[in-house]
N, C-alpha and C positions, 0 to 999 in steps of 0.2 A: 449458651455465651447465654449468659445470666439478660435480663429483659432488662436491667440497669444499664449496664453496658452496654450496648446495643441500642437504649436509648439518648443514654449519652454523645456516639457516635453520629446517630443521626442530628443528633442538634447539636454535633459540630461540623459535620459538614453542614446542614443548611448557613448557621452565622456566620461561619468566619463570608463565605463570599454575599452574602447579605454589607456583613457592617466592612469589604472591599467597595462592593457598589459605594455601601451611604461615603465610606473616606473620600471620596475622586468625587462625589456625584459635591461633596460639599464644602472640599478645596473651590472648587469650579466655580462657583454658588455665589461662596467669598471672594473668595480674586475677580470678581464678576460684583461687586457691590459693593466692592472700597477702591476699585477703576472706576463705576458712573462717581462714585463722591469724590473724591483726587480730583476729576477732572470739572462737577459742580461746582466741586472749592475753584478750581484754580482759571474755569471761568469767571464767577467771580473777583475772586480779586484784580484779574483781567481790568476787567467794564470797573470797578473802584479807581486803579490806577486810571484807566484809560480817561474815568471825566476827574479826581486829582490832579490830574497834567493840563487839563481847558481850563481850566479857575487860577490854577498855582503853577509858578514854573520851575521853582523850586524846593524839589527831592530830597534834600538833604534830613529831611524828620520822617519823614514815609514810614507810617505802620498800615498792617493791613489791617480787612476787613474784620478777617477773625478774629484779631488777636491775638495770638497765638503763633507769629513771626514779628518780625519785624527787617522792613529791610529797609534799607541806608547806602545811596547813586551818592560816590566818589568822584568828581570830575575827575577825566587826567588832566596830569601836569605838566603843558603846553615846549 
């Protein structure tokens, strides 16, 4: 077996498992960070909405503090 062929085989045998392990690790790290960020955003929105409701009872034009979402509360018809 030529030296180049042997080197390529060793490189492939070492790099494929490392890439798989790194891919799985990055998936869980990114998922965890996204969950933390989403939880923080939801808690901030909840606090903002609670403060808004303490000062104003009308929620027809409530805008979330992040500016990305708009919530409209429509009262139920009785």
